[in-house]
PyMOL Python script that loads the backbone (N, CA, C, O; Angstrom):
from pymol import cmd

cmd.read_pdbstr("""\
ATOM      1  N   MET A   1     -62.935-132.780 -87.795  1.00  0.00           N
ATOM      2  CA  MET A   1     -62.161-133.996 -87.788  1.00  0.00           C
ATOM      3  C   MET A   1     -62.574-134.922 -89.007  1.00  0.00           C
ATOM      4  O   MET A   1     -63.786-134.877 -89.217  1.00  0.00           O
ATOM      5  N   ASP A   2     -61.849-135.770 -89.882  1.00  0.00           N
ATOM      6  CA  ASP A   2     -62.087-136.781 -90.664  1.00  0.00           C
ATOM      7  C   ASP A   2     -62.332-137.967 -89.863  1.00  0.00           C
ATOM      8  O   ASP A   2     -61.967-137.994 -88.688  1.00  0.00           O
ATOM      9  N   GLU A   3     -62.745-138.653 -90.243  1.00  0.00           N
ATOM     10  CA  GLU A   3     -63.140-140.023 -89.684  1.00  0.00           C
ATOM     11  C   GLU A   3     -61.910-140.927 -90.316  1.00  0.00           C
ATOM     12  O   GLU A   3     -61.532-140.711 -91.468  1.00  0.00           O
ATOM     13  N   ASP A   4     -61.367-141.847 -89.580  1.00  0.00           N
ATOM     14  CA  ASP A   4     -60.298-142.706 -90.027  1.00  0.00           C
ATOM     15  C   ASP A   4     -60.352-144.109 -89.263  1.00  0.00           C
ATOM     16  O   ASP A   4     -59.968-144.375 -88.124  1.00  0.00           O
ATOM     17  N   SER A   5     -60.987-144.985 -90.301  1.00  0.00           N
ATOM     18  CA  SER A   5     -61.262-146.614 -89.466  1.00  0.00           C
ATOM     19  C   SER A   5     -60.173-147.157 -89.224  1.00  0.00           C
ATOM     20  O   SER A   5     -60.192-148.145 -88.491  1.00  0.00           O
ATOM     21  N   GLU A   6     -58.942-146.694 -89.746  1.00  0.00           N
ATOM     22  CA  GLU A   6     -57.533-147.489 -89.575  1.00  0.00           C
ATOM     23  C   GLU A   6     -57.177-147.216 -88.100  1.00  0.00           C
ATOM     24  O   GLU A   6     -56.490-148.019 -87.468  1.00  0.00           O
ATOM     25  N   VAL A   7     -57.645-146.092 -87.562  1.00  0.00           N
ATOM     26  CA  VAL A   7     -56.884-145.592 -86.300  1.00  0.00           C
ATOM     27  C   VAL A   7     -57.990-145.975 -85.165  1.00  0.00           C
ATOM     28  O   VAL A   7     -59.158-145.599 -85.258  1.00  0.00           O
ATOM     29  N   PRO A   8     -57.422-146.886 -83.913  1.00  0.00           N
ATOM     30  CA  PRO A   8     -58.278-147.714 -83.186  1.00  0.00           C
ATOM     31  C   PRO A   8     -58.323-146.629 -82.163  1.00  0.00           C
ATOM     32  O   PRO A   8     -57.338-145.958 -81.855  1.00  0.00           O
ATOM     33  N   LEU A   9     -59.540-146.487 -81.641  1.00  0.00           N
ATOM     34  CA  LEU A   9     -59.899-145.497 -80.397  1.00  0.00           C
ATOM     35  C   LEU A   9     -60.074-146.115 -79.162  1.00  0.00           C
ATOM     36  O   LEU A   9     -61.076-146.825 -79.067  1.00  0.00           O
ATOM     37  N   LEU A  10     -59.244-146.006 -78.061  1.00  0.00           N
ATOM     38  CA  LEU A  10     -59.266-146.963 -77.034  1.00  0.00           C
ATOM     39  C   LEU A  10     -60.087-146.077 -75.660  1.00  0.00           C
ATOM     40  O   LEU A  10     -59.499-145.219 -75.002  1.00  0.00           O
ATOM     41  N   LEU A  11     -61.117-146.374 -75.485  1.00  0.00           N
ATOM     42  CA  LEU A  11     -61.942-145.175 -74.213  1.00  0.00           C
ATOM     43  C   LEU A  11     -61.614-146.128 -73.121  1.00  0.00           C
ATOM     44  O   LEU A  11     -62.179-147.220 -73.050  1.00  0.00           O
ATOM     45  N   GLY A  12     -60.872-145.809 -72.416  1.00  0.00           N
ATOM     46  CA  GLY A  12     -60.749-146.604 -71.014  1.00  0.00           C
ATOM     47  C   GLY A  12     -60.728-145.355 -69.744  1.00  0.00           C
ATOM     48  O   GLY A  12     -60.601-144.172 -70.063  1.00  0.00           O
ATOM     49  N   ARG A  13     -60.845-145.712 -68.530  1.00  0.00           N
ATOM     50  CA  ARG A  13     -61.137-144.523 -67.609  1.00  0.00           C
ATOM     51  C   ARG A  13     -60.074-143.453 -67.500  1.00  0.00           C
ATOM     52  O   ARG A  13     -60.307-142.255 -67.337  1.00  0.00           O
ATOM     53  N   PRO A  14     -58.886-144.011 -67.609  1.00  0.00           N
ATOM     54  CA  PRO A  14     -57.926-142.757 -67.724  1.00  0.00           C
ATOM     55  C   PRO A  14     -57.800-141.951 -68.303  1.00  0.00           C
ATOM     56  O   PRO A  14     -57.355-140.865 -67.933  1.00  0.00           O
ATOM     57  N   PHE A  15     -58.344-142.406 -69.952  1.00  0.00           N
ATOM     58  CA  PHE A  15     -58.251-141.386 -71.376  1.00  0.00           C
ATOM     59  C   PHE A  15     -59.808-140.482 -70.845  1.00  0.00           C
ATOM     60  O   PHE A  15     -60.055-139.353 -71.269  1.00  0.00           O
ATOM     61  N   LEU A  16     -60.410-140.971 -70.208  1.00  0.00           N
ATOM     62  CA  LEU A  16     -61.835-140.147 -69.716  1.00  0.00           C
ATOM     63  C   LEU A  16     -61.676-139.303 -68.961  1.00  0.00           C
ATOM     64  O   LEU A  16     -62.230-138.214 -69.113  1.00  0.00           O
ATOM     65  N   ALA A  17     -60.778-139.598 -67.810  1.00  0.00           N
ATOM     66  CA  ALA A  17     -60.769-138.607 -66.801  1.00  0.00           C
ATOM     67  C   ALA A  17     -59.575-137.690 -67.067  1.00  0.00           C
ATOM     68  O   ALA A  17     -59.026-137.126 -66.120  1.00  0.00           O
ATOM     69  N   THR A  18     -59.157-137.524 -68.315  1.00  0.00           N
ATOM     70  CA  THR A  18     -57.841-136.284 -68.753  1.00  0.00           C
ATOM     71  C   THR A  18     -58.840-135.315 -68.436  1.00  0.00           C
ATOM     72  O   THR A  18     -58.537-134.554 -67.517  1.00  0.00           O
ATOM     73  N   GLY A  19     -60.049-135.141 -69.014  1.00  0.00           N
ATOM     74  CA  GLY A  19     -60.952-133.940 -69.038  1.00  0.00           C
ATOM     75  C   GLY A  19     -62.376-134.149 -69.073  1.00  0.00           C
ATOM     76  O   GLY A  19     -62.841-135.106 -68.454  1.00  0.00           O
ATOM     77  N   ARG A  20     -63.163-133.336 -69.751  1.00  0.00           N
ATOM     78  CA  ARG A  20     -64.569-133.662 -69.779  1.00  0.00           C
ATOM     79  C   ARG A  20     -65.127-134.430 -71.306  1.00  0.00           C
ATOM     80  O   ARG A  20     -65.016-134.048 -72.471  1.00  0.00           O
ATOM     81  N   ALA A  21     -65.680-135.509 -70.783  1.00  0.00           N
ATOM     82  CA  ALA A  21     -66.068-136.328 -71.872  1.00  0.00           C
ATOM     83  C   ALA A  21     -67.083-136.474 -72.132  1.00  0.00           C
ATOM     84  O   ALA A  21     -67.703-136.990 -71.202  1.00  0.00           O
ATOM     85  N   LEU A  22     -67.882-136.210 -73.303  1.00  0.00           N
ATOM     86  CA  LEU A  22     -69.243-136.253 -73.628  1.00  0.00           C
ATOM     87  C   LEU A  22     -69.627-137.270 -74.473  1.00  0.00           C
ATOM     88  O   LEU A  22     -69.388-137.031 -75.657  1.00  0.00           O
ATOM     89  N   ILE A  23     -70.290-138.620 -74.174  1.00  0.00           N
ATOM     90  CA  ILE A  23     -70.770-139.383 -75.101  1.00  0.00           C
ATOM     91  C   ILE A  23     -72.066-139.577 -75.577  1.00  0.00           C
ATOM     92  O   ILE A  23     -72.975-139.740 -74.763  1.00  0.00           O
ATOM     93  N   ASP A  24     -72.316-139.584 -76.945  1.00  0.00           N
ATOM     94  CA  ASP A  24     -73.909-139.409 -77.117  1.00  0.00           C
ATOM     95  C   ASP A  24     -73.681-140.742 -78.069  1.00  0.00           C
ATOM     96  O   ASP A  24     -73.065-140.743 -79.135  1.00  0.00           O
ATOM     97  N   VAL A  25     -74.420-142.057 -77.343  1.00  0.00           N
ATOM     98  CA  VAL A  25     -74.317-143.187 -78.423  1.00  0.00           C
ATOM     99  C   VAL A  25     -75.218-143.408 -79.436  1.00  0.00           C
ATOM    100  O   VAL A  25     -75.084-144.238 -80.335  1.00  0.00           O
ATOM    101  N   GLU A  26     -76.418-142.422 -79.230  1.00  0.00           N
ATOM    102  CA  GLU A  26     -77.676-142.501 -80.229  1.00  0.00           C
ATOM    103  C   GLU A  26     -77.210-141.703 -81.435  1.00  0.00           C
ATOM    104  O   GLU A  26     -77.729-142.021 -82.505  1.00  0.00           O
ATOM    105  N   MET A  27     -76.034-140.405 -81.444  1.00  0.00           N
ATOM    106  CA  MET A  27     -75.921-139.874 -82.593  1.00  0.00           C
ATOM    107  C   MET A  27     -74.227-140.227 -82.848  1.00  0.00           C
ATOM    108  O   MET A  27     -73.603-139.516 -83.636  1.00  0.00           O
ATOM    109  N   ARG A  28     -73.461-141.490 -82.055  1.00  0.00           N
ATOM    110  CA  ARG A  28     -72.593-141.768 -82.296  1.00  0.00           C
ATOM    111  C   ARG A  28     -71.236-140.641 -82.201  1.00  0.00           C
ATOM    112  O   ARG A  28     -70.239-140.672 -82.922  1.00  0.00           O
ATOM    113  N   GLU A  29     -71.446-139.934 -81.405  1.00  0.00           N
ATOM    114  CA  GLU A  29     -70.512-138.609 -81.136  1.00  0.00           C
ATOM    115  C   GLU A  29     -69.634-138.801 -79.770  1.00  0.00           C
ATOM    116  O   GLU A  29     -70.078-139.412 -78.798  1.00  0.00           O
ATOM    117  N   LEU A  30     -68.453-138.261 -79.810  1.00  0.00           N
ATOM    118  CA  LEU A  30     -67.483-138.112 -78.750  1.00  0.00           C
ATOM    119  C   LEU A  30     -67.009-136.791 -78.517  1.00  0.00           C
ATOM    120  O   LEU A  30     -66.122-136.442 -79.296  1.00  0.00           O
ATOM    121  N   MET A  31     -67.391-135.870 -77.566  1.00  0.00           N
ATOM    122  CA  MET A  31     -66.928-134.814 -77.353  1.00  0.00           C
ATOM    123  C   MET A  31     -65.970-134.386 -76.385  1.00  0.00           C
ATOM    124  O   MET A  31     -66.461-134.646 -75.287  1.00  0.00           O
ATOM    125  N   LEU A  32     -65.009-133.935 -76.263  1.00  0.00           N
ATOM    126  CA  LEU A  32     -64.172-133.640 -75.210  1.00  0.00           C
ATOM    127  C   LEU A  32     -63.704-132.184 -75.025  1.00  0.00           C
ATOM    128  O   LEU A  32     -63.413-131.414 -75.940  1.00  0.00           O
ATOM    129  N   ARG A  33     -63.679-131.949 -73.844  1.00  0.00           N
ATOM    130  CA  ARG A  33     -63.730-130.305 -73.348  1.00  0.00           C
ATOM    131  C   ARG A  33     -62.538-130.296 -72.581  1.00  0.00           C
ATOM    132  O   ARG A  33     -62.302-131.076 -71.658  1.00  0.00           O
ATOM    133  N   PHE A  34     -61.628-129.194 -73.076  1.00  0.00           N
ATOM    134  CA  PHE A  34     -60.303-129.164 -72.208  1.00  0.00           C
ATOM    135  C   PHE A  34     -59.865-127.449 -72.433  1.00  0.00           C
ATOM    136  O   PHE A  34     -59.359-126.738 -73.301  1.00  0.00           O
ATOM    137  N   GLN A  35     -60.297-127.357 -71.354  1.00  0.00           N
ATOM    138  CA  GLN A  35     -59.976-125.481 -71.024  1.00  0.00           C
ATOM    139  C   GLN A  35     -60.625-124.681 -72.033  1.00  0.00           C
ATOM    140  O   GLN A  35     -60.033-123.993 -72.865  1.00  0.00           O
ATOM    141  N   ASN A  36     -61.980-124.818 -71.905  1.00  0.00           N
ATOM    142  CA  ASN A  36     -63.038-124.055 -72.500  1.00  0.00           C
ATOM    143  C   ASN A  36     -63.083-124.441 -74.165  1.00  0.00           C
ATOM    144  O   ASN A  36     -63.896-123.827 -74.856  1.00  0.00           O
ATOM    145  N   GLU A  37     -62.351-125.290 -74.690  1.00  0.00           N
ATOM    146  CA  GLU A  37     -62.121-125.627 -75.947  1.00  0.00           C
ATOM    147  C   GLU A  37     -62.854-126.995 -76.184  1.00  0.00           C
ATOM    148  O   GLU A  37     -62.757-127.849 -75.302  1.00  0.00           O
ATOM    149  N   GLN A  38     -63.664-127.291 -77.449  1.00  0.00           N
ATOM    150  CA  GLN A  38     -64.294-128.514 -77.438  1.00  0.00           C
ATOM    151  C   GLN A  38     -63.784-129.102 -78.786  1.00  0.00           C
ATOM    152  O   GLN A  38     -63.713-128.455 -79.831  1.00  0.00           O
ATOM    153  N   VAL A  39     -63.499-130.179 -78.661  1.00  0.00           N
ATOM    154  CA  VAL A  39     -62.918-130.970 -79.659  1.00  0.00           C
ATOM    155  C   VAL A  39     -64.052-132.209 -79.952  1.00  0.00           C
ATOM    156  O   VAL A  39     -63.816-133.075 -80.795  1.00  0.00           O
TER     157      VAL A  39
END
""", "prot")
cmd.dss("prot")
cmd.show_as("cartoon", "prot")
cmd.util.cbc("prot")
cmd.orient("prot")
């Protein structure tokens, strides 16, 4: 997925509770898992 600085990313508790979210602060990565798929 390409990075788009014009689109705000809101990370709140309800958003992160929708699935499994892994946040790597050092590598600046956010990985979401939903039904055995990783985004």
